[in-house]
N, C-alpha and C positions, 0 to 999 in steps of 0.2 A: 372235516368241512368247516369253513369259517361261518361265523354267525351272520355275516352281511354279504350280499351279492354286489358285484361291481361291474359285471358285463351283461348286456341285454340278451334276450332270447332264451333259448333252451340250453342253459348251462347251469352247473351247480355253483356253489359259493366259491369254489376254487377255479372257476372258469372252464371246467371240463364239460364236454358236450353231454346232454341228456337226450337219449333216444326214447321218445314217448311212443309206445307200441299199444295197439288195441289188445283187449283180453284175448287169451287163447280161444280158438274155436271150441264150442260146446261139443262134448263127446258122449253125453248121457242120453236120456230118453227125450222124445218129443211128446209133450202132453197137449192134446187138442182141447181147447176150452169148451168145445161143443160136447165133449164127454163129461163135462162138469156142470152142464146146464145152460151155458151161454148159447144164444140163438143168433146166427149171423143174418137172419132175415130182419128187416126193419119193422118189427112187429109191435114196438112200444113196450115190450117186456124189459124189465131191468136185467141187463146182462152182467152187471158188475159183480154180483155174488158168484157167478160161474167162473169169471176170470180170476177172482180172488181165491176161489177154491182150488183152481189149477195151480196158482202161484204157491199156495200153502202145501200142496201135495208134491211139489217139485223138490228135488234135492240138488246139491251142488253139481254143476255140469249139465243139468237138464235145460231144455228149452220149452217155454210155454208158447204154443203156436196158436195164432189167430187166423183161421181160414178166411178166405175172401168173404166180405160181407160188412154189414153195418151193425155196430154194437152200441146199444143205448146204456149209458152209465148214469143211472138215476139215484144211486145210493152211495154213501161214503163208507170207508172202511171203519168198522167199530173200534179198531185200535188207534186210529188217527182220523178223526171225522173231517179233517181238512182235505183228505185225498179220496178220490175214487178208487185208486189202485196203488198199493205199496209195492215197490220193487224190492227184490231180495238178493243178497250177496250170492254170487255164483250161479244165478238163474237168469237166462236170457229171455227176452220177450220179442217174438218175431211175427210179423204179419205177412201178407201176400204181396205187399207193395203199396205205396201211397195211392190213394184213390180207390184201391181195391179192398183194403182193410181199413175201416174208418171207425174210430172211437168218438162217440158223440156224448160229451159231458152235459149234464143238466144242471150243473152249478150255474148260478146267475148272480154274481156280485158278492157272494159270501166272502168275508175277509180271510185271506190266506188260502183260499181254495185252489186246488191243483189237481190235474187229471192223473198224471203219473208222478209219484213221489219216491225218491230214493234218499234215505237219510243214513249216513254212515255206511254206505254200501261199497263193495268192491267186486271187481271181476263180473261186470254186468254189461250186456249188450241189449240195446233197444233199437230195432231197425224195421224198415219196410212197412210203414203204416202212416195213417193220417190221424192227427189229434185235432179235434174241432169241438164245437159246442152247439147246443140247440138254440142259442141266441139268434134272433132274426131281425134285430133292430139295426139302426144305422151304425156305420163304422166310424172310427175316430178321424176327424179332419182338422180340429181346431186345438192347437197346443195351449190355448188359454181357457179351454173349457174343462174344468176339473170335475164336472158332474157326469159327463158322458161315460158310457161303458156298460158292460154286461158280460155274461159268460163267466168262466173260471178266471181267477186272477193269474194263474200260471198254467201253461200247457204241460211242460216237463220241468221239474225242479229236482236237481241233484244237490244235496247239501251235507255238511258235516253235522255230527250230533254227539253230545256228551264227550267232548274232548277228542273225537276221532273225525278226520276228514273222510269224505267219499274219495275213492282212489281207483284208478284203472277202470273207467267206464267209457263205453263207446255208444254214442247216439248217432245213427247213420241212416240216411235215406228216409228221413221222417219229415212229413209236412205238418206244420202247426199254424193254426188260424183261429180267429174268433175267440181271443183271450183279451183280458183287460190290462194286465201289467207286463209280464215277461212271457215270450213264447217258449224259449229254452233258457233256463237260468241255472248257473253254477255258483254255489256259495260255499266257501271253505272246501274247495276241491283241489285235488292234485292228480295229474296225469289223466284228465278227462278229455276225450276227443269228441268234438261235434263236427261231422263232415258230411257233405253231400245232402244236407237238409235244405228245406225251403220254409221261410217264415213270412207271413203276410197278414194283413187285415186285423189289426188290433181294434178292439171296440172302443177304446178310449186312448187319448194321446195327451191328456192334461198333465200338469206338474205333479210331483210326488211319486213318480215311478210308473206311470202308465205308458203303454205303447212302445216298449223296448223289445226288439226282435230276439237277439241272443245276448246274454249278460254273463260276465265273469266278475265276481266280487269277493273281496275279503270281508273284514269286519271293521266298522268305523273306528278310526283312531288307533288301530293296532298294527304296528310294523315290527313286532317281535317275530323274527323269522323262525323261531323254534316253537311258537305257539301253534296249537292245533287249528286255530282259525286262519293260519297262513294259507293263502290260495296261490298256487304256482304250477307251472309246467302243464297248463291246459292248452289245447290246440283247437282253434276254431278255423276250419279250412274248407274250401271248395263248396261253400254254401251259397244259396241264392236268396236274396232278400228283396222283396218288393216294398219300397218305402212309401208308397202312396198313403198308407194308413199306419205308418210307424213314426213315432217321435224320434227315436234313434234306431238304426238298424243293428249295429253291434256296439255294445257299451261295456267298458271296464270301469269299476268303481271301488273305492276304498283301497287300502294298500295291497292290492294284488300285483304280482310281479313275475317277470320271467315267463310270461305267456306268449304264444305265437298266434297272431291273427293273419292268415295267409290265404291268398288266391280266392277270396270271396268275391261275388258279383252282386253289387247293390245298385238297384234302380231307384234313385230318388230317396228323399227323406224329408220330413217336415223341419227337423233341426239337424244338428251335425250327424252325419251318417255313421261314421266310426268315431265314437266319442270316448275319450279318456276324461272322466266326469269331474275332475277337479277335486279329488279327495285322496291325493297322495299315491296314485298309481305310478309305478316306477319300473324301469328296465324291461318294458314290454317291447316286442318286435312286431311291427305292422308292415307287411311286405306283400307285393304281388297282387294287391286287391284292385278291382276295377269299380269305380264309383261314378255314376252318371246322373246328371239332372237333379242334384241335391239343392234344396232351397236355402241352405246355410253352408257350412263347411263340409267338404267331403271327409276330412279328418280333422278333428278338433281336440286340442289338449288344453285343459283348463275349462272351467264352466262357471258362469256368474250366477246360476240359480241356486236352488236348495231351500225349500221351505222347512224341512225337518232337519236334515243334515246339511249344514251350510257348505256350499261348494266354494272352490277357489282354484288354487294351482294344482295341476298334476305334479308328481314329484320328478325326480331326476332320471336322466339316462334313457328315455324311451327312444327307440330307433325306428324311423319312418322311412322306408326305402322301396324303390322299384314298384311303386303303385302307379296306376293309370287313372287319372282323375279328369273327367271330361264333362264340360258344360255344367259345372256346379257354380253356385254364387261365389264361393271361396274354395280354393283348392285345399290348403293346409293352414290352420290357425293355431297359434301358440300364444296364450294369454295369461294374465294375472300372476306373473311371477314364476311360471313353470320353467325350471332350469335345465340346462345341459341336454336339450333334445338334439338328436342328429337327424337331419332331413337331407337325404341324398338320393340321387338317381331316380327321382320321380318324374313322370311326364304329366304335365298339367296343360290341358287344352281348353281355351275359353270359347264361349259362344257369345252372341250379342248381349245376353243377360248377365254374364259373369262380371264380377267386380274386382277380385284380387286373386292372384295366384298363391303367394305365400305371405301370410300376415303375421308379424311378430309384434306383440304389444306387451311390454314388460316380460321379456323372454331371455333372461340372462344366460350367457354361455351357449346359446343355440348355435349349431353349426349347420350351414346351408351350402351344399356343394353338389355339383354335377347334375343338377336338375335341368330339364328341358321344359320351357314354357312357351306355348303357342298363343300369341295375343291376338285380339281383335277389338275394334272399337275403342272404348275408353278404359278397357281393362288395364289394371296396374299389375305388372308381374310381381313386384315386391312392395310391401308397405311395412315400415318399421315405426312403431310408436306414432301411427297416424300419418306418416309422410311417405310418399312414393320415393323409392331409392333404387339404386343399382347395387346388386351384390355380385362381386366378381366370382368367377369359378362356376357360373351357371350360364346356360344358353337361352337366349330369348329370340324367338323367331317371329 
């Protein structure tokens, strides 16, 4: 395998397709958390120790089962006080369904706090439950308000640790709400699938990382594809994100590459809905998503913010195709020197509040072809370096 990738999407460094599969179905025991002291009744008792005891008793191939009910998570794991519950390699965690099995975290703004944490794990499935918090304050509405927030910082965080990425993890049919920073976050991961989930209602949406729905990230400044921090082959698909209280619905940041963002449905967002965050993200495929009613760009590459890690251009070769972008302020935005993006076969439909279909501002080598744009009012189908232009090979209706 070569050290550098050259083609976008789920391919290896030699251009061969990568099939990202979920972990094999668990075939071991089913361990009920109620047998370890957790109480599904909303009694106010701390249920976290019982869930942790069931996780500790499980062996590879077992499933920790959360029967229908509400589980109060009032304490953190003694081995990692940032987390209510630590995930374990080879052990699945399954509820009775979103809204039926509900995990209620009592974290409230503690730095780095997370409800479900997997560090360097593999062959793990988390499915069929809701992750929320006891926070009852206002939800995030103002991207300029850096003080708003509450609840845990992260709902679910899957991360690498000590030179090893997390690998082969499935997060499926999970609802996440009432968090401050990231609903579902993948950091230094490979072959992690997040599908069929719903994320909404961040408690803060200010700068510095608040209010992101689903996040895939590498490590700042590191594009060495052999490093353990390399983040690739992750699949974010078929999720629903309500952007009313999200700064960004789906976000890729730092040099993560060859990920697939596909077939998600996003209703609005306060800033760019699908955001390649201007920190060297490259060769990612964004296809088949439906984004409606976003207040900025439906899909944005490059970002001008960054109080801690300065943003700028996304990197080369991202492929944006076959998305349906309806009634957003901007359909697709490529800015700040982001190079060699391919934008093709997207359908962009304006409403009276829409401004631009495809906006290129210092976007060298960008290819724009076979897109269909439906205009209305003063909508500009294409704008390049601040000027309305025509781009042949696309259809404007």
